[in-house]
N, C-alpha and C positions, 0 to 999 in steps of 0.2 A: 467613345470619348465622354468624359465626365462633364457635367454642367458646372458652371462656376457656382461657388457657395453663395454668392449674393442673390442668386435666383431662387434659392430655396425659401427664404422668408417671403418673397413676393408670391411664389406659388402657394405657400401655406395661407397667405392672406386671401388670395384668389379662391382657394378651396373653401375657406371659412365663409367668404362672401357667398359663394355658390350654395353652400349648405344652408346658410341663413335665408337666402332668397327662395330656394326651392322649398325648404321646410316651412317657411313662413307662408308662402302662397298656398302650398298644399294644405297646411293646417287651417288657414283662414277659410278656404273653400270647403274643406270637410266640416269644419265647425258650423258654417252657415247651412250646409246641406243637412247636417244632423239636427240642428235646431228646427229647420223646416220640417223634417220628418217626424221629430218627436212632438211637435206642436200641431201636427196635422189634424188631429181629432178634437182639438179644443180643450184638452185637459190642461188646466192652468192653476191648480191649487199649489200651495207651498210644498206639499209632499211630492207632487208631480215634478216641480222644478228641481227639487233635490235629486229625485230619480233621474231627471234629464241631465243634470250636472254630472252625476255618477256615470251615466252611460256615455256621455261625451268624453269624460276622462278615460274610461275603459277603451273607447274607440280610438282615442289619440294614441294610447300606448300600444294597442293592437296594430294600428296602422304603422307606427314607428318600427315595431318589431318585424312586421311583415316586410316593410320596405328595406330595413337594414339587412334582414336575412336574404332578401332577393339580391341585394348588392353583393353580399358575401358569396352566394352560390353562383352568381353570374361571372365572377372572376375565375377565369380558367387557370389551371396550373396548381401547383402546391400552395397551401396556405400556411402562413406563419402562426405560431402560437399567439393567441390573444386577438387575432385578426377579426374573428367573428364578434367578439365583444366590442372592438373598436368600430366595426361597421354598425352595430346596434346603437352604440353611444353617439355616433355621428348623426343620428336622427333626432336629437334633442330639440332642434328648432321647430320641428313639426308639432311636438307636444307643447312647446313653449308658446307657439302661435295660437293654440287652442285654449290655453289657460285663462286668458281674459274672458272668453265666452263661458268657460266653466264657472268663473267667479261671478259673472252676471247672473247665471242661472242659480247658482248656489246661494247668492245673496238674496234672490227672490224667495228661495226656499227657506232661508233663515229669517225672513221678514224684514230685511233691510230696505226693500222697496216692493211695490205691488207685484205679485206673481202673474197677474193677468196682463198680457201684452208685452212681456219682457223680451219676447223674441225680436221685436222691432229695434230696441237699443242694441241687442246682440248683432243683428244684421248690420246696423250702422257702424258698430265697432269693427266688424270684419271687413266691411267695404272700405273704411278708413285705413285699416291695416293693409289691405291690398293696394290702395292708392300710395301709401308711404313706401311699401316695398317696390312698387313699380318705379316710383320717383327715384328711390335710392339705387336701384339696379341701373337705371339710365345714367345717373350721375357718376356712379362707379365705373361705368363704361366710357365715360368722358363725353357724354352727350351734352349739348347746350341746354339751357333752362327750358325753352319752349318744347323741345323734344322730350325732355325728362318729364315735364308736366303732362304732355300728351300720353306718354307711357304710363304714368300714374293713373290718369283717367281711364286708359284702356284696361289696365289691371282692375280698377274699381268696377268697370263694366262687367267683369266676370262675376263679382259679388252681386251686382244688380240683376244679372241673369238668374242667379239662384233665388233671389227675392221674388222676381217676377214669376219664376216657376212655382214657387211656394204659393203665390197669390192665385195662380191658375188652378193648382191642384186643390186648394181649399175651396 
C-alpha cells in the first residue's frame, strides 16, 4: 500500500533535520578533537595554524566521504544510478559544522587574531554549536523549553569532555 503524498515532504524534512543534527554534532566533536590533537605539542605560529586549518578541512572531507560511503555500502540490495553520489553529498552538514573552526584557525594563520591560544575560542565555538544543535533537536521533537535546554546542555557537555581530555593530555 502506498503512503499518502502529504507524508513525503514531512519525511524529507525529518530526513534533512536528521542529517543536520547528526552531521552537525559529528562535525563539532571531530573539529574539537582535531584542534586538541593538533595543538597538543604547543605549536602555535601563524604557519602552524594555517596547517591546522588545512588538516581540519581535509579531515572533514575524509570523514564525510568515509561516512557517506559506509551508508552506501550498508544498503543491501541493488543500487540506483547516482545513489553513491547522493550518499556522499548528504554528508555536507558534517563538513559545514567544521567550517567555523577551520575559519578560526585559518584566521589566526592569516594574522586576523593571535595564533597563540586560538584553540580555546575554537572549543567555545564548538561547545556552543553542540548546545544549539541539542536545543534544536529537542524542540523539533516537540520537547518543552526546560527539557530542550537540558538537552542542549547535555550535548554541550560532550564538547566539554573533549576540552577536559585536551587539558589532561597536555
